py3Dmol code that shows the C-alpha trace and the ligand (Angstrom):
import py3Dmol

protein = """\
ATOM      1  CA  UNK A   1       0.000   0.000   0.000  1.00  0.00           C
ATOM      2  CA  UNK A   2       1.507   3.354  -0.981  1.00  0.00           C
ATOM      3  CA  UNK A   3       1.704   6.146   1.556  1.00  0.00           C
ATOM      4  CA  UNK A   4       0.215   9.588   1.051  1.00  0.00           C
ATOM      5  CA  UNK A   5       2.278  12.529  -0.117  1.00  0.00           C
ATOM      6  CA  UNK A   6       2.754  14.855   2.835  1.00  0.00           C
ATOM      7  CA  UNK A   7       1.604  18.357   1.941  1.00  0.00           C
ATOM      8  CA  UNK A   8       4.281  20.739   3.192  1.00  0.00           C
ATOM      9  CA  UNK A   9       2.300  23.788   4.290  1.00  0.00           C
ATOM     10  CA  UNK A  10       5.358  25.341   5.856  1.00  0.00           C
ATOM     11  CA  UNK A  11       7.248  25.386   2.548  1.00  0.00           C
ATOM     12  CA  UNK A  12       4.132  26.440   0.616  1.00  0.00           C
ATOM     13  CA  UNK A  13       3.537  29.326   3.040  1.00  0.00           C
ATOM     14  CA  UNK A  14       7.188  30.428   2.860  1.00  0.00           C
ATOM     15  CA  UNK A  15       6.895  30.483  -0.920  1.00  0.00           C
ATOM     16  CA  UNK A  16       3.673  32.524  -0.731  1.00  0.00           C
ATOM     17  CA  UNK A  17       5.272  34.997   1.701  1.00  0.00           C
ATOM     18  CA  UNK A  18       8.167  35.366  -0.749  1.00  0.00           C
ATOM     19  CA  UNK A  19       5.704  36.152  -3.557  1.00  0.00           C
ATOM     20  CA  UNK A  20       3.894  38.672  -1.345  1.00  0.00           C
ATOM     21  CA  UNK A  21       7.219  40.360  -0.485  1.00  0.00           C
ATOM     22  CA  UNK A  22       8.040  40.707  -4.196  1.00  0.00           C
ATOM     23  CA  UNK A  23       4.557  42.119  -4.860  1.00  0.00           C
ATOM     24  CA  UNK A  24       4.983  44.633  -2.023  1.00  0.00           C
ATOM     25  CA  UNK A  25       8.380  45.714  -3.394  1.00  0.00           C
ATOM     26  CA  UNK A  26       6.794  46.255  -6.822  1.00  0.00           C
ATOM     27  CA  UNK A  27       3.865  48.239  -5.352  1.00  0.00           C
ATOM     28  CA  UNK A  28       6.305  50.490  -3.519  1.00  0.00           C
ATOM     29  CA  UNK A  29       8.508  50.994  -6.571  1.00  0.00           C
ATOM     30  CA  UNK A  30       5.769  51.418  -9.168  1.00  0.00           C
ATOM     31  CA  UNK A  31       3.005  53.143  -7.188  1.00  0.00           C
ATOM     32  CA  UNK A  32       4.561  54.439  -3.936  1.00  0.00           C
ATOM     33  CA  UNK A  33       2.095  52.152  -2.134  1.00  0.00           C
ATOM     34  CA  UNK A  34       3.070  50.363   1.085  1.00  0.00           C
ATOM     35  CA  UNK A  35       0.316  47.995   2.252  1.00  0.00           C
ATOM     36  CA  UNK A  36      -0.420  48.393   5.971  1.00  0.00           C
ATOM     37  CA  UNK A  37      -1.953  45.876   8.371  1.00  0.00           C
ATOM     38  CA  UNK A  38      -3.384  46.917  11.757  1.00  0.00           C
ATOM     39  CA  UNK A  39      -3.774  44.211  14.383  1.00  0.00           C
ATOM     40  CA  UNK A  40      -5.779  44.870  17.536  1.00  0.00           C
ATOM     41  CA  UNK A  41      -5.037  42.725  20.580  1.00  0.00           C
ATOM     42  CA  UNK A  42      -7.278  43.037  23.619  1.00  0.00           C
ATOM     43  CA  UNK A  43      -6.111  41.529  26.922  1.00  0.00           C
ATOM     44  CA  UNK A  44      -3.164  39.232  27.525  1.00  0.00           C
ATOM     45  CA  UNK A  45      -4.139  35.773  26.291  1.00  0.00           C
ATOM     46  CA  UNK A  46      -0.743  34.043  25.792  1.00  0.00           C
ATOM     47  CA  UNK A  47      -1.772  32.197  22.602  1.00  0.00           C
ATOM     48  CA  UNK A  48      -3.186  35.403  21.067  1.00  0.00           C
ATOM     49  CA  UNK A  49       0.014  37.267  21.994  1.00  0.00           C
ATOM     50  CA  UNK A  50       2.083  34.670  20.114  1.00  0.00           C
ATOM     51  CA  UNK A  51      -0.192  34.880  17.039  1.00  0.00           C
ATOM     52  CA  UNK A  52      -0.004  38.689  17.055  1.00  0.00           C
ATOM     53  CA  UNK A  53       3.796  38.660  17.411  1.00  0.00           C
ATOM     54  CA  UNK A  54       4.096  36.237  14.479  1.00  0.00           C
ATOM     55  CA  UNK A  55       1.784  38.396  12.384  1.00  0.00           C
ATOM     56  CA  UNK A  56       3.875  41.484  13.159  1.00  0.00           C
ATOM     57  CA  UNK A  57       7.158  39.730  12.275  1.00  0.00           C
ATOM     58  CA  UNK A  58       5.856  38.276   9.015  1.00  0.00           C
ATOM     59  CA  UNK A  59       4.161  41.545   7.990  1.00  0.00           C
ATOM     60  CA  UNK A  60       7.362  43.564   8.414  1.00  0.00           C
ATOM     61  CA  UNK A  61       9.443  40.808   6.756  1.00  0.00           C
ATOM     62  CA  UNK A  62       7.166  41.140   3.716  1.00  0.00           C
ATOM     63  CA  UNK A  63       7.996  44.871   3.615  1.00  0.00           C
ATOM     64  CA  UNK A  64       4.557  46.022   4.757  1.00  0.00           C
ATOM     65  CA  UNK A  65       3.652  48.455   7.514  1.00  0.00           C
ATOM     66  CA  UNK A  66       2.536  46.698  10.695  1.00  0.00           C
ATOM     67  CA  UNK A  67       0.501  48.664  13.230  1.00  0.00           C
ATOM     68  CA  UNK A  68      -0.177  47.038  16.598  1.00  0.00           C
ATOM     69  CA  UNK A  69      -2.822  48.246  19.019  1.00  0.00           C
ATOM     70  CA  UNK A  70      -2.738  46.578  22.429  1.00  0.00           C
ATOM     71  CA  UNK A  71      -5.632  47.374  24.695  1.00  0.00           C
ATOM     72  CA  UNK A  72      -6.369  46.179  28.247  1.00  0.00           C
ATOM     73  CA  UNK A  73      -8.966  43.453  28.836  1.00  0.00           C
ATOM     74  CA  UNK A  74     -11.215  45.990  30.577  1.00  0.00           C
ATOM     75  CA  UNK A  75     -11.552  48.232  27.497  1.00  0.00           C
ATOM     76  CA  UNK A  76     -15.210  49.066  26.924  1.00  0.00           C
ATOM     77  CA  UNK A  77     -17.111  47.837  23.884  1.00  0.00           C
ATOM     78  CA  UNK A  78     -17.591  51.481  22.817  1.00  0.00           C
ATOM     79  CA  UNK A  79     -13.899  52.293  23.090  1.00  0.00           C
ATOM     80  CA  UNK A  80     -13.015  49.213  21.034  1.00  0.00           C
ATOM     81  CA  UNK A  81     -15.570  50.179  18.380  1.00  0.00           C
ATOM     82  CA  UNK A  82     -14.090  53.684  18.430  1.00  0.00           C
ATOM     83  CA  UNK A  83     -10.634  52.254  17.702  1.00  0.00           C
ATOM     84  CA  UNK A  84     -12.005  50.227  14.783  1.00  0.00           C
ATOM     85  CA  UNK A  85     -13.652  53.365  13.368  1.00  0.00           C
ATOM     86  CA  UNK A  86     -10.343  55.274  13.641  1.00  0.00           C
ATOM     87  CA  UNK A  87      -8.572  52.501  11.744  1.00  0.00           C
ATOM     88  CA  UNK A  88     -11.324  52.450   9.111  1.00  0.00           C
ATOM     89  CA  UNK A  89     -10.569  56.146   8.501  1.00  0.00           C
ATOM     90  CA  UNK A  90      -6.746  55.809   8.509  1.00  0.00           C
ATOM     91  CA  UNK A  91      -5.449  55.752   4.936  1.00  0.00           C
ATOM     92  CA  UNK A  92      -2.144  54.091   5.977  1.00  0.00           C
ATOM     93  CA  UNK A  93      -4.158  51.064   7.159  1.00  0.00           C
ATOM     94  CA  UNK A  94      -5.404  48.804   4.361  1.00  0.00           C
ATOM     95  CA  UNK A  95      -6.235  45.762   6.478  1.00  0.00           C
ATOM     96  CA  UNK A  96      -7.679  45.490   9.988  1.00  0.00           C
ATOM     97  CA  UNK A  97      -7.661  42.364  12.107  1.00  0.00           C
ATOM     98  CA  UNK A  98      -9.070  42.161  15.625  1.00  0.00           C
ATOM     99  CA  UNK A  99      -7.501  39.133  17.287  1.00  0.00           C
ATOM    100  CA  UNK A 100     -10.198  36.716  18.513  1.00  0.00           C
ATOM    101  CA  UNK A 101     -11.401  35.548  20.950  1.00  0.00           C
ATOM    102  CA  UNK A 102     -12.088  38.791  22.795  1.00  0.00           C
ATOM    103  CA  UNK A 103     -12.110  38.613  26.593  1.00  0.00           C
ATOM    104  CA  UNK A 104     -15.548  38.666  28.212  1.00  0.00           C
ATOM    105  CA  UNK A 105     -17.796  40.668  28.469  1.00  0.00           C
ATOM    106  CA  UNK A 106     -16.790  42.096  25.062  1.00  0.00           C
ATOM    107  CA  UNK A 107     -19.012  40.898  22.222  1.00  0.00           C
ATOM    108  CA  UNK A 108     -17.205  39.925  19.016  1.00  0.00           C
ATOM    109  CA  UNK A 109     -19.935  40.248  16.412  1.00  0.00           C
ATOM    110  CA  UNK A 110     -20.428  44.069  16.623  1.00  0.00           C
ATOM    111  CA  UNK A 111     -16.649  44.512  16.454  1.00  0.00           C
ATOM    112  CA  UNK A 112     -16.077  42.326  13.388  1.00  0.00           C
ATOM    113  CA  UNK A 113     -19.090  43.959  11.701  1.00  0.00           C
ATOM    114  CA  UNK A 114     -17.746  47.480  12.454  1.00  0.00           C
ATOM    115  CA  UNK A 115     -14.672  46.860  10.291  1.00  0.00           C
ATOM    116  CA  UNK A 116     -14.888  48.444   6.833  1.00  0.00           C
ATOM    117  CA  UNK A 117     -15.576  45.405   4.580  1.00  0.00           C
ATOM    118  CA  UNK A 118     -12.867  46.623   2.198  1.00  0.00           C
ATOM    119  CA  UNK A 119     -10.329  46.451   5.068  1.00  0.00           C
ATOM    120  CA  UNK A 120     -11.722  43.205   6.509  1.00  0.00           C
ATOM    121  CA  UNK A 121      -8.677  41.019   5.809  1.00  0.00           C
ATOM    122  CA  UNK A 122     -10.014  38.296   8.147  1.00  0.00           C
ATOM    123  CA  UNK A 123     -13.091  38.022   5.902  1.00  0.00           C
ATOM    124  CA  UNK A 124     -15.555  37.903   8.811  1.00  0.00           C
ATOM    125  CA  UNK A 125     -17.852  40.769   7.766  1.00  0.00           C
ATOM    126  CA  UNK A 126     -21.247  39.615   6.540  1.00  0.00           C
ATOM    127  CA  UNK A 127     -20.712  41.612   3.342  1.00  0.00           C
ATOM    128  CA  UNK A 128     -17.642  39.526   2.557  1.00  0.00           C
ATOM    129  CA  UNK A 129     -19.459  36.305   3.529  1.00  0.00           C
ATOM    130  CA  UNK A 130     -22.241  37.383   1.147  1.00  0.00           C
ATOM    131  CA  UNK A 131     -19.762  38.222  -1.601  1.00  0.00           C
ATOM    132  CA  UNK A 132     -18.187  34.775  -1.231  1.00  0.00           C
ATOM    133  CA  UNK A 133     -21.569  33.055  -1.327  1.00  0.00           C
ATOM    134  CA  UNK A 134     -22.597  35.154  -4.350  1.00  0.00           C
ATOM    135  CA  UNK A 135     -19.424  34.494  -6.329  1.00  0.00           C
ATOM    136  CA  UNK A 136     -18.341  38.151  -6.168  1.00  0.00           C
ATOM    137  CA  UNK A 137     -14.855  39.508  -5.433  1.00  0.00           C
ATOM    138  CA  UNK A 138     -14.276  40.235  -1.746  1.00  0.00           C
ATOM    139  CA  UNK A 139     -11.925  39.506   1.121  1.00  0.00           C
ATOM    140  CA  UNK A 140     -12.266  35.944   2.343  1.00  0.00           C
ATOM    141  CA  UNK A 141     -11.180  34.160   5.549  1.00  0.00           C
ATOM    142  CA  UNK A 142      -7.487  33.341   5.659  1.00  0.00           C
ATOM    143  CA  UNK A 143      -7.411  29.712   6.824  1.00  0.00           C
ATOM    144  CA  UNK A 144      -9.956  28.507   4.210  1.00  0.00           C
ATOM    145  CA  UNK A 145      -8.133  30.503   1.509  1.00  0.00           C
ATOM    146  CA  UNK A 146      -4.909  28.755   2.523  1.00  0.00           C
ATOM    147  CA  UNK A 147      -6.638  25.351   2.421  1.00  0.00           C
ATOM    148  CA  UNK A 148      -7.896  26.076  -1.095  1.00  0.00           C
ATOM    149  CA  UNK A 149      -4.397  26.956  -2.272  1.00  0.00           C
ATOM    150  CA  UNK A 150      -3.153  23.593  -0.977  1.00  0.00           C
ATOM    151  CA  UNK A 151      -6.067  21.733  -2.608  1.00  0.00           C
ATOM    152  CA  UNK A 152      -5.545  23.577  -5.892  1.00  0.00           C
ATOM    153  CA  UNK A 153      -1.866  22.665  -5.793  1.00  0.00           C
ATOM    154  CA  UNK A 154      -2.834  18.974  -5.545  1.00  0.00           C
ATOM    155  CA  UNK A 155      -5.854  18.807  -7.846  1.00  0.00           C
ATOM    156  CA  UNK A 156      -5.876  21.962  -9.966  1.00  0.00           C
ATOM    157  CA  UNK A 157      -8.259  24.918  -9.810  1.00  0.00           C
ATOM    158  CA  UNK A 158     -11.258  23.119 -11.335  1.00  0.00           C
ATOM    159  CA  UNK A 159     -12.696  20.481  -9.021  1.00  0.00           C
ATOM    160  CA  UNK A 160     -15.486  19.428 -11.424  1.00  0.00           C
ATOM    161  CA  UNK A 161     -16.628  15.905 -10.681  1.00  0.00           C
ATOM    162  CA  UNK A 162     -14.887  15.776  -7.282  1.00  0.00           C
ATOM    163  CA  UNK A 163     -16.863  15.106  -4.136  1.00  0.00           C
ATOM    164  CA  UNK A 164     -15.730  17.149  -1.145  1.00  0.00           C
ATOM    165  CA  UNK A 165     -16.786  16.902   2.468  1.00  0.00           C
ATOM    166  CA  UNK A 166     -16.257  19.653   5.019  1.00  0.00           C
ATOM    167  CA  UNK A 167     -16.468  18.567   8.640  1.00  0.00           C
ATOM    168  CA  UNK A 168     -17.479  21.607  10.710  1.00  0.00           C
ATOM    169  CA  UNK A 169     -19.706  24.574   9.876  1.00  0.00           C
ATOM    170  CA  UNK A 170     -18.113  27.546  11.645  1.00  0.00           C
ATOM    171  CA  UNK A 171     -18.219  30.992  10.050  1.00  0.00           C
ATOM    172  CA  UNK A 172     -14.431  31.113  10.339  1.00  0.00           C
ATOM    173  CA  UNK A 173     -13.559  27.847   8.579  1.00  0.00           C
ATOM    174  CA  UNK A 174     -16.298  25.353   7.665  1.00  0.00           C
ATOM    175  CA  UNK A 175     -18.794  27.598   5.868  1.00  0.00           C
ATOM    176  CA  UNK A 176     -16.266  29.622   3.847  1.00  0.00           C
ATOM    177  CA  UNK A 177     -14.268  26.587   2.725  1.00  0.00           C
ATOM    178  CA  UNK A 178     -17.484  24.887   1.619  1.00  0.00           C
ATOM    179  CA  UNK A 179     -18.338  27.985  -0.456  1.00  0.00           C
ATOM    180  CA  UNK A 180     -14.844  28.032  -1.954  1.00  0.00           C
ATOM    181  CA  UNK A 181     -15.034  24.342  -2.891  1.00  0.00           C
ATOM    182  CA  UNK A 182     -18.432  24.954  -4.468  1.00  0.00           C
ATOM    183  CA  UNK A 183     -17.006  27.897  -6.425  1.00  0.00           C
ATOM    184  CA  UNK A 184     -14.319  25.525  -7.702  1.00  0.00           C
ATOM    185  CA  UNK A 185     -17.120  23.204  -8.978  1.00  0.00           C
ATOM    186  CA  UNK A 186     -16.742  20.468  -6.340  1.00  0.00           C
ATOM    187  CA  UNK A 187     -19.873  18.659  -5.148  1.00  0.00           C
ATOM    188  CA  UNK A 188     -19.860  19.628  -1.504  1.00  0.00           C
ATOM    189  CA  UNK A 189     -21.273  17.973   1.615  1.00  0.00           C
ATOM    190  CA  UNK A 190     -21.228  20.006   4.822  1.00  0.00           C
ATOM    191  CA  UNK A 191     -21.135  17.797   7.905  1.00  0.00           C
ATOM    192  CA  UNK A 192     -21.398  18.780  11.548  1.00  0.00           C
ATOM    193  CA  UNK A 193     -22.192  17.397  14.981  1.00  0.00           C
ATOM    194  CA  UNK A 194     -25.738  16.407  13.944  1.00  0.00           C
ATOM    195  CA  UNK A 195     -24.709  14.511  10.800  1.00  0.00           C
ATOM    196  CA  UNK A 196     -25.632  10.823  10.735  1.00  0.00           C
ATOM    197  CA  UNK A 197     -22.977   8.253   9.886  1.00  0.00           C
ATOM    198  CA  UNK A 198     -20.047  10.582   9.385  1.00  0.00           C
ATOM    199  CA  UNK A 199     -17.671   7.732   8.418  1.00  0.00           C
ATOM    200  CA  UNK A 200     -19.933   6.762   5.472  1.00  0.00           C
ATOM    201  CA  UNK A 201     -20.254  10.403   4.362  1.00  0.00           C
ATOM    202  CA  UNK A 202     -16.471  10.780   4.493  1.00  0.00           C
ATOM    203  CA  UNK A 203     -15.759   7.577   2.573  1.00  0.00           C
ATOM    204  CA  UNK A 204     -17.546   9.030  -0.485  1.00  0.00           C
ATOM    205  CA  UNK A 205     -15.300  12.104  -0.584  1.00  0.00           C
ATOM    206  CA  UNK A 206     -12.344  12.757  -2.866  1.00  0.00           C
ATOM    207  CA  UNK A 207     -11.477  15.777  -0.715  1.00  0.00           C
ATOM    208  CA  UNK A 208     -11.848  15.775   3.071  1.00  0.00           C
ATOM    209  CA  UNK A 209     -11.503  19.036   5.004  1.00  0.00           C
ATOM    210  CA  UNK A 210     -11.660  18.468   8.762  1.00  0.00           C
ATOM    211  CA  UNK A 211     -12.323  21.528  10.955  1.00  0.00           C
ATOM    212  CA  UNK A 212     -13.997  20.267  14.117  1.00  0.00           C
ATOM    213  CA  UNK A 213     -11.495  20.676  16.945  1.00  0.00           C
ATOM    214  CA  UNK A 214     -11.624  17.012  18.067  1.00  0.00           C
ATOM    215  CA  UNK A 215      -8.259  15.242  18.310  1.00  0.00           C
ATOM    216  CA  UNK A 216      -7.820  12.335  15.840  1.00  0.00           C
ATOM    217  CA  UNK A 217     -11.590  12.103  15.268  1.00  0.00           C
ATOM    218  CA  UNK A 218     -11.353  11.143  11.592  1.00  0.00           C
ATOM    219  CA  UNK A 219     -10.073   7.571  11.450  1.00  0.00           C
ATOM    220  CA  UNK A 220      -8.159   5.930   8.616  1.00  0.00           C
ATOM    221  CA  UNK A 221     -11.171   3.798   7.662  1.00  0.00           C
ATOM    222  CA  UNK A 222     -13.206   6.960   6.964  1.00  0.00           C
ATOM    223  CA  UNK A 223     -10.865   7.982   4.143  1.00  0.00           C
ATOM    224  CA  UNK A 224     -11.515   6.914   0.557  1.00  0.00           C
ATOM    225  CA  UNK A 225      -8.397   5.485  -1.099  1.00  0.00           C
ATOM    226  CA  UNK A 226      -6.706   8.289  -3.027  1.00  0.00           C
ATOM    227  CA  UNK A 227      -8.468  11.181  -1.276  1.00  0.00           C
ATOM    228  CA  UNK A 228      -6.820  14.513  -0.513  1.00  0.00           C
ATOM    229  CA  UNK A 229      -7.072  15.214   3.221  1.00  0.00           C
ATOM    230  CA  UNK A 230      -6.794  18.735   4.645  1.00  0.00           C
ATOM    231  CA  UNK A 231      -6.631  18.782   8.440  1.00  0.00           C
ATOM    232  CA  UNK A 232      -7.433  22.205   9.896  1.00  0.00           C
ATOM    233  CA  UNK A 233      -7.690  21.027  13.512  1.00  0.00           C
ATOM    234  CA  UNK A 234      -5.275  22.239  16.143  1.00  0.00           C
ATOM    235  CA  UNK A 235      -5.713  20.232  19.347  1.00  0.00           C
ATOM    236  CA  UNK A 236      -3.344  20.125  22.294  1.00  0.00           C
ATOM    237  CA  UNK A 237      -3.303  16.719  24.021  1.00  0.00           C
ATOM    238  CA  UNK A 238      -1.207  15.234  26.854  1.00  0.00           C
ATOM    239  CA  UNK A 239       2.057  13.659  25.707  1.00  0.00           C
ATOM    240  CA  UNK A 240       3.463  10.357  27.007  1.00  0.00           C
ATOM    241  CA  UNK A 241       6.017  11.263  29.670  1.00  0.00           C
ATOM    242  CA  UNK A 242       4.437  14.646  30.431  1.00  0.00           C
ATOM    243  CA  UNK A 243       3.832  17.890  28.621  1.00  0.00           C
ATOM    244  CA  UNK A 244       1.554  18.305  25.645  1.00  0.00           C
ATOM    245  CA  UNK A 245       1.654  17.924  21.880  1.00  0.00           C
ATOM    246  CA  UNK A 246      -0.457  19.254  19.042  1.00  0.00           C
ATOM    247  CA  UNK A 247      -2.527  16.933  16.846  1.00  0.00           C
ATOM    248  CA  UNK A 248      -5.131  17.529  14.180  1.00  0.00           C
ATOM    249  CA  UNK A 249      -8.705  16.321  13.724  1.00  0.00           C
ATOM    250  CA  UNK A 250      -7.519  13.460  11.516  1.00  0.00           C
ATOM    251  CA  UNK A 251      -5.653  10.414  12.801  1.00  0.00           C
ATOM    252  CA  UNK A 252      -2.631  11.042  10.603  1.00  0.00           C
ATOM    253  CA  UNK A 253      -0.943   7.673  11.212  1.00  0.00           C
ATOM    254  CA  UNK A 254      -4.018   5.826   9.885  1.00  0.00           C
ATOM    255  CA  UNK A 255      -5.169   8.243   7.192  1.00  0.00           C
ATOM    256  CA  UNK A 256      -1.793   8.481   5.466  1.00  0.00           C
ATOM    257  CA  UNK A 257      -2.115   4.813   4.425  1.00  0.00           C
ATOM    258  CA  UNK A 258      -5.252   5.587   2.383  1.00  0.00           C
ATOM    259  CA  UNK A 259      -4.995   9.210   1.295  1.00  0.00           C
ATOM    260  CA  UNK A 260      -3.157  10.322  -1.846  1.00  0.00           C
ATOM    261  CA  UNK A 261      -2.036  13.470  -0.045  1.00  0.00           C
ATOM    262  CA  UNK A 262      -2.489  14.769   3.495  1.00  0.00           C
ATOM    263  CA  UNK A 263      -1.555  17.810   5.550  1.00  0.00           C
ATOM    264  CA  UNK A 264       0.355  17.085   8.762  1.00  0.00           C
ATOM    265  CA  UNK A 265      -0.381  18.872  12.053  1.00  0.00           C
ATOM    266  CA  UNK A 266       1.631  20.884  12.797  1.00  0.00           C
ATOM    267  CA  UNK A 267       3.180  22.094   9.545  1.00  0.00           C
ATOM    268  CA  UNK A 268       0.194  21.758   7.194  1.00  0.00           C
ATOM    269  CA  UNK A 269      -2.656  24.264   7.177  1.00  0.00           C
ATOM    270  CA  UNK A 270      -1.415  26.280  10.189  1.00  0.00           C
ATOM    271  CA  UNK A 271       1.437  28.168   8.478  1.00  0.00           C
ATOM    272  CA  UNK A 272      -0.846  29.102   5.571  1.00  0.00           C
ATOM    273  CA  UNK A 273      -3.060  31.348   7.698  1.00  0.00           C
ATOM    274  CA  UNK A 274      -0.667  34.271   8.184  1.00  0.00           C
ATOM    275  CA  UNK A 275       0.673  33.956   4.634  1.00  0.00           C
ATOM    276  CA  UNK A 276      -2.864  34.341   3.240  1.00  0.00           C
ATOM    277  CA  UNK A 277      -3.491  37.237   5.663  1.00  0.00           C
ATOM    278  CA  UNK A 278      -0.514  39.043   4.091  1.00  0.00           C
ATOM    279  CA  UNK A 279      -1.857  38.207   0.652  1.00  0.00           C
ATOM    280  CA  UNK A 280      -5.303  39.578   1.615  1.00  0.00           C
ATOM    281  CA  UNK A 281      -3.658  42.796   2.844  1.00  0.00           C
ATOM    282  CA  UNK A 282      -1.927  43.294  -0.513  1.00  0.00           C
ATOM    283  CA  UNK A 283      -5.227  42.695  -2.329  1.00  0.00           C
ATOM    284  CA  UNK A 284      -7.022  45.173  -0.018  1.00  0.00           C
ATOM    285  CA  UNK A 285      -4.307  47.800  -0.516  1.00  0.00           C
ATOM    286  CA  UNK A 286      -4.456  47.461  -4.311  1.00  0.00           C
ATOM    287  CA  UNK A 287      -8.236  47.782  -4.399  1.00  0.00           C
ATOM    288  CA  UNK A 288      -8.194  50.824  -2.098  1.00  0.00           C
ATOM    289  CA  UNK A 289      -5.489  52.486  -4.212  1.00  0.00           C
ATOM    290  CA  UNK A 290      -7.121  51.539  -7.529  1.00  0.00           C
ATOM    291  CA  UNK A 291      -4.062  49.536  -8.573  1.00  0.00           C
ATOM    292  CA  UNK A 292      -4.275  46.234 -10.472  1.00  0.00           C
ATOM    293  CA  UNK A 293      -4.142  43.266  -8.077  1.00  0.00           C
ATOM    294  CA  UNK A 294      -1.212  40.885  -8.408  1.00  0.00           C
ATOM    295  CA  UNK A 295      -2.076  37.229  -9.082  1.00  0.00           C
ATOM    296  CA  UNK A 296      -1.057  34.644  -6.443  1.00  0.00           C
TER     297      UNK A 296
END
"""
ligand_1 = """\
48
NDP
P -15.768 25.669 15.982
O -15.728 25.118 17.368
O -16.286 27.034 15.753
O -16.624 24.671 15.061
C -16.475 23.310 15.170
C -17.411 22.643 14.211
O -17.193 21.245 14.310
C -18.885 22.889 14.491
O -19.564 23.186 13.290
C -19.376 21.569 15.091
O -20.686 21.219 14.736
C -18.435 20.574 14.440
N -18.285 19.390 15.283
C -17.960 19.343 16.589
N -17.933 18.059 17.004
C -18.251 17.299 15.944
C -18.398 15.911 15.752
N -18.202 15.030 16.746
N -18.734 15.477 14.522
C -18.920 16.356 13.511
N -18.796 17.682 13.623
C -18.466 18.148 14.842
O -14.294 25.484 15.431
P -13.463 26.271 14.286
O -14.098 26.059 12.956
O -13.158 27.636 14.717
O -12.100 25.440 14.358
C -12.052 24.059 14.073
C -10.657 23.556 14.339
O -9.762 24.241 13.449
C -10.117 23.829 15.740
O -9.265 22.780 16.116
C -9.308 25.100 15.576
O -8.278 25.209 16.534
C -8.745 24.886 14.203
N -8.385 26.126 13.510
C -7.169 26.165 12.905
C -6.767 27.264 12.226
C -5.436 27.255 11.556
O -4.849 28.279 11.310
N -4.906 26.087 11.198
C -7.594 28.474 12.165
C -8.904 28.309 12.744
C -9.263 27.167 13.413
P -21.998 22.024 15.253
O -22.027 23.270 14.425
O -23.110 21.094 14.948
O -21.793 22.285 16.705
"""
view = py3Dmol.view(width=600, height=400)
view.addModel(protein, "pdb")
view.setStyle({"model": 0}, {"cartoon": {"style": "trace"}})
view.addModel(ligand_1, "xyz")
view.setStyle({"model": 1}, {"stick": {}})
view.zoomTo()
view.show()
């Protein structure tokens, strides 16, 4: 039995960041345009702090302006909305990302919906969700966009005749990736916690995207021989001998014996998220400046 090709998201993301850096250099040289990304971090969640630091490093490495706004956990909802409005009006800022989750009692939805849809590089505004569902240009969520790039690299841009299953229906991952697969002409099944006989649904799929947040839930026997498996899950579990380790939603050791290609966790989908955020920021900057968008 042949083993799956391991999809190297780390290398793919590094390559994409390199392309973005070259695009930024060209925008500066040809149009005097430096794309700018503003990241808002509320509170001191250690995981969020790491994400924000990585975003800052990779944004500046790509030659873009990075603006960081750290606010205490007790900031009021109104003050946070005020900050978003200031960033909406700031012409140096082409992309705005509010790091989620927000500490309680802040409510996320009004904040994500206050971001100017044209600066919404996280793709969480309902206008961008509507644009995606309607097949119109917009700014779309970063992790699903990264997944699609990996799928396209394996199977090409036209997924006509392919059956895809998406496990999970969040606004952040499951719903947008299902829309993107549909746009690419795949026949898409959206599964979730109320779906009957998930293994049977999965076994029909040529493309499996798992985004549930349950360690090793998808077993090898659920995977059709020759399928492409994209594991979005990031789950921290106890490690033998103490400490923790990160695993995905797919049991990699089993699935790799049936899949044609599979993303590992870590090192698969994860690194794609910031790279596609940078790409979204370049797209947003070009549209705001009326400059032709570079192709990926
Ligand atoms: P959510 O918790 O928002 O959504 C989880 C989804 O999984 C829900 O739709 C839920 O169904 C479904 N689900 C839960 N249990 C089951 C089950 N037993 N069978 C079938 N479906 C189930 O998660 P996210 O979409 O935000 O994230 C999913 C995973 O992806 C997490 O591990 C997260 O850490 C990871 N992630 C990784 C990113 C990256 O950069 N690589 C970025 C974002 C997320 P229902 O709606 O019915 O409750």
